[in-house]
N, C-alpha and C positions, 0 to 999 in steps of 0.2 A: 309290366305296364300297370299303373295304378291311377286312380282318379283322385281328385281333391276330396276333402272330407264331407261328402254329402250323406244324408240319411236316405238310404235306398230301400225300396220295396221291390221284391221279386215275386210276382204272382205266377205260381207254377215253378217252384224251385227244385227241379228235377235234373235230368241229364245235362241240359245246357245251363239252366239256372245256377246249379252248384259250381259249374266252371266259371261262370261270370262272377259269382260271389267271391271266389278265391282270388280274383284279380282286383277286387275293390279294396280300398284302404279305409273307408269310413264305415259307420254302422250299417249293417245289412239285416233286413227282416225278410224271411222267406215264407210265403204262404204254401202250406202243404196239407195233406189229408191224413197220412198214416203216422202211427206212433213210431214205427221203425225209422221213417225219414226224419221225424222230429229229433230222435236221439242222434242220428247221424249229423244233422245240422248243428246241434249243440257242440259236437266234437270239433267242428270247423269254425267255431265262434260266430255262427250265424244264428240270429234270434228266430226261432221257429214260431209261426203263427198258424195253428191248426184251424182250418176253416173250410167250409163247403162254399165254393164260389157261387153255387146256384142258390144258396140260402144264407146270404150274409145278413147279419142283424145289427151291425154297428158301423159307424163311419170310420173309414181308413184315413187317418190324418197324421201330420207330423213328418211327411216325407218330401224330399226335394226332387227325387227322380224315381221313375217307375219303369221296370222291365216287365212285360207281360208275355209269358211263355206258356200259359195254360192252354191245353187243347180245347177245341170247340166241343159242344155236346156231340153225342154219338148218333143222333138222328135229326131229321129235318134239314131245312136249308137256311135256317137262321141261327145266329149265335146270341142267344139271350143271356149266356153266361157273362160275356164281356159287357153286355148292356147293363146287367145288374151290378157288376163290379164298378163300372164307371158311375153309376148312381150312388154308390157308397163311398167313392173316392173323393175326398175333399179337393176341390180344384185350386189348390194353392201350390201345386208342384210346378217345377220349371220345365221338365221334359219327360217324354214318354217314348219308349221304344217297344215296338210290337213285332213279333215274329209271325209272318204269314206264310204263304206257300206260292210257288210258281204255278201250282195247279190252277190258280185263278185265271190263267190264260187259256185254259182248255186245250183242245187238240189243235196244234198249229200245223199239222200235216207235214212235219219236217222242216218248216220254216224257222229261221232264227228269231228269237224273242228278245225284245228290248223293253226298257221301262216305259217307253211310249206306246208299246203295243196295247191295244184296248183289251181289258179283261173280258173273258167269255167263259166263265166257269161252267163245267158240265156235270161233274160229279157233285153229289150233295155235300160232301166234305169240303170241296173247294168253294162251293156256294156259301157254306158257313164261314169259311175263312174270309171270303170277300165281304160278307155281311159284317164281320168283326172289324175289318178295315173301315167300312163306312161309318160304323158306330164311333170308332175312335176319331176319325177325321171330323165328324160333326161335333163331338164333345170338345175336342181340342180347339177347334176354330171358335166355338161358342165362348170358351173360357180363355182364349188367347194363350194357349199352351203349345210349345214346340213339340213336334212329334217326328219320329222316323219309323217307317214301315220297311221291314226287310222281308222280301219274298224269297223263300228258301226252298231249294230242291231237296233231294235225298241227303240225309245226314249220315256220315259214316264215322267210325271211331271204335274204341274198345266196346266189346259186347254187341256190336252192330253188324258183324259179319258171321254167317253160318259156318264157323270153322269146322265143326264136326262133319257136316256134309261135304265140305271141300276136302278135308283130310281123308274121308272115306271114298272119295271119287264119285260121289253121287251127283246126279244132274242137278243143276241150279236153274239155268235158263237155257232156252233153245237159241243157238247162235243165229240161225236164219231169221228168227223173229225178234231179235234183240235190237231195238232201235237206239238212237243216240239219246243220252240223258246227261244231266249235270248233277254234281254232288258238291258237298262241302264238308270238311272235317270238323268234328265237334269243337275242337280247340280253336280252330280258325274262326268258326262262327262266334264263339264266346269273345274272342279278341275283337272281332268286327262289331259285335253288339256294344262293347265298351268304347270302341273308337268313335262310333257314330253318336253315342251318348256324350262323349267328351268334346267332339269337334264340330259336329253338324249343327248349324245355327238356324236354318230355315226348315220349314216343313219339307220332308224329303221322303223319297221312295227309291229303294235299290233292289235289284235282283242280286242275291247273295250266293255266289257259286265260286268254284275253284278255278274257273276260266279254262278248264281242260275237258271239253265235251268228249265223251266216248260212250261206247255201248256198255250195257250191263254185263255182257259176255266178257269184254275186255277187263272190266272191273274185277270180276270174280276169278279170272284165269291168268291175268298178267301181273 
């Protein structure tokens, strides 16, 4: 799957961002922090932009579409990181895709969750993610820019499973206390990010999961 030749910015070009970048056909710039990641992106023909998203000092311009995969700050219940990013992003882009979390729904006490379920974040990290959503919605609506928010559960894929503990037969989770969860494979999430960038035309919000709810015990043992 490839897109048309847009000039793309990926903020937080890591585990998911690099997968998305490999699916793109046009020029891609990835914002990263480390020298090691910079060298890796160059090998994949991705233009690296080393920057601290909390301390940007120049305008980000010349991009048609933006994927924002950067994590929120580690403390507090606000995401001033995306707020600063949007303040430095020239509002001439056509579309913005943001990864958020299903954690914004809080504790549903076992009930099924849909996109129409009102957010009720409990954990500070989930509150930061929901704050990021609000910043994006306000910015995009102000500048009349299309956006898609993907609320994502647990991500699995290479290097995301504790293989050493599983192979050693060490306990991972308690079966009796293992409630139902949703997950999505990293490659599927990357394809979904690209799909909504290409095909979704209105402001949209989706819960992004593999559609196969099961317990963490099932996930680790079956």
